[in-house]
Residue, then its C-alpha position, 0 to 999 in steps of 0.5 A: m499499499m502506498r501512501v499519497l498527498f494531493l496537491v491540487q490547484g483549487e481555482g474553478r471545478g476541473h482539477l479538483t475534479q480530477a483529485l476526487s476521481l483519482a482518490q476513488l481509483l487509488k482508493i479500488a486500488g488499495h492505496e491511501v490517500i493521506g491528505a491534499l493541499v488546495g491552493v486559495t485565495a483570500d476571495r475563493d476557500v477550498p469549494a464545498f462539493f470537494s470538501e464534502a466528497f474528500d475523505a482525507p485532510i485537506t489544508p488550504v494554502f495560499s496561492p495567486g489566483l486569476v482575476y476575471n472581469a465582473g461583468s464580461n467574466a474575461l480572463e485579464p492577464l495584465k491584472t493576474t500578474i500583477g496581484a501574483l507580483r503582490a502576492v510574492r512575499p505570502f507565496w514564499q511562505s505558502i512555498k515553505q508550508v508545502n514543503r513542511h507538509i511532506r517532510e512531516q507527512r512523508p507520503d510516498v509519492v505527491v500527485n500535483f493537479y496543476e498546483m504551480l506550488g508544487g514546481l516551485t516547491y520542487a524547485l527552490l526547496k527540493p523535497s524528496v519525495p517524487m512528484v508526479c503531475i497530471a492535467h489536460q495542460y501539459m498537452a501543450f508540450h506534446p506536438n500533436f497538440q493544436r493552438p488558436p492562431g495568433q495569441w502569441l503573448y497569451r500562449q507564451a504566458f501559458r506555457l510559462n505558468t504550465r511548466l512552472t507547475c511540474i519542475g522536479a516531476r518524474e513524470l508528467l500525465a497529460l490528460s487526453f480527449d483521445k489516444q496519442p503517442d507519449e513523449p519520451r524526450q517532455r517527461l509525457r506519458v498521454v493518459p485517459p480524461l479522470l470522470r467521478q465514479e457518479v458520471t461513469n456510474i449515469k445511464p444516459t438516455a436519448g432526449n430533446s432539451l439542450l443544457a447549458y451552464v449559465t456562470q457568465p451574465g453575457l451569456a444568459s442574455a445571449i441564451q436568451r436572444a437564442h430561446e427568442q429565435h428558436p421557441r420550441i427548442p428547450i433548454d434547461g439553464f443552470h444559472a449561478g444569478t438563480d437561487v431556486p432549484d427551478q425558475i420557470i421562464d416558460d415552457t421552453l426555458t428554464y433556470h435552475a440553481i447550481d447544483g452539480k448533482r442535478f447538473l449530472d442527471f440533467m446532463g444524462r437526458c439531455k440532447a446536447i450541452i452548452t457549457t465555455a471549453g472546461f476539459e472536464s465538463v466536456c469530458e463528462a458530456a463526451y462520456l455520456g455521449k453528448p455532442a457540445l458546444m465549446i464557448p471559450q472564455p474571453n482572452h483564455f488561451e487554454q480553453s480555446c486550445n480545449a475548443i479547436d482539440g475538442q473538435r478535433a476530436g469529436v466531440g463537439v464544435a468550437a466557436a467564439g460565441f455563444d451560437l445557438n445555429t452552429l449547434l443545431d446544425y452540428i448535431p446531426l454529424h455528430n459521430a456517436g461513435v466517436n462516443e463509443q472510443f472515449r468510453a473505451w479510451y477511459g477504461q484503460g486509465y486505472f492501469l496507466f494511472l497506477a502504473a504511474i504512480n509505480r513507476a514513480t516511487s519505484s524509480h531512481p531519483t533523477s536530476t530535472g533541474g538541468f532538464f529545466r533549464s535546457r527547456v527555459r529557451h525554448l519557452l518563448r519561441p513562436 
């Protein structure tokens, strides 16, 4: 039995959900997850859905977060950078806290879900415990990964941030919509998505309604306009501005309060989903056989990549903004065989993740500092 410590970026839902999924997998295999260090800010605590479902102790650790425009929900890179620079002193204290926790808990392996504290702790303080890093973002180091044209500055910032999360890692496990060759020179192994058992236990049915996850004010107004153009198409929207379970607008439009369990239930019986291009939600839809309209948040380079990659893999269609006609035109063309292939790929994950954990604990220590220095010069290449 191995003792495993998690380090999880607390921004958004995806990395936390992946941590819950891997914890379930490790428990089935007889290993023990001894705790999770979760990156938080003054305005963002550990989400209730994670703290209520995670069985081991959770330790919040300060980590600078992303800054979004309150009105448009667009990512603001300049304000994000300024906020990170202002937080240098508390960030250093967090690095020491992570190192101290690793030293005191003495896990066999640390699994880092895209938290920069992990890479910087291993770069500066060099814990002896091996670290494995897991995230879809590591596909950025794969030659087959497609990126949007232009956006040079956003691309370099994304690559730099991603590299900083994984300094000192024995392996990078890149979550992917489909099977791709490994990249040994990058310490990169391509693995299936991590999905919670709550998703895989759902028995999907064919439905007539569209399902939307509405966290942006602009998206809510766009749904209203689309509803007026297509009043006969049923739409269910899980709306951050709704605090009642079911807010019936009319016969074919209903908003619901944000509720993760109910959202999955609705996904299991909808016709298609409308979502931002977060990797996790698109994978859940793909597993359940639901085509997705993927709308990246403005200025969010990672989500722009996800949308292009998801469209390449055939799990949905990408769009710059909310366009119901794009989704309606795509649905008849969606290849259901892609969803079968996705589920088969997902089914290989149990063995691939356990093999990676075993390799990390059994391999001889290697120096990764030289590797990191040799890669820095590539970060600014177009």
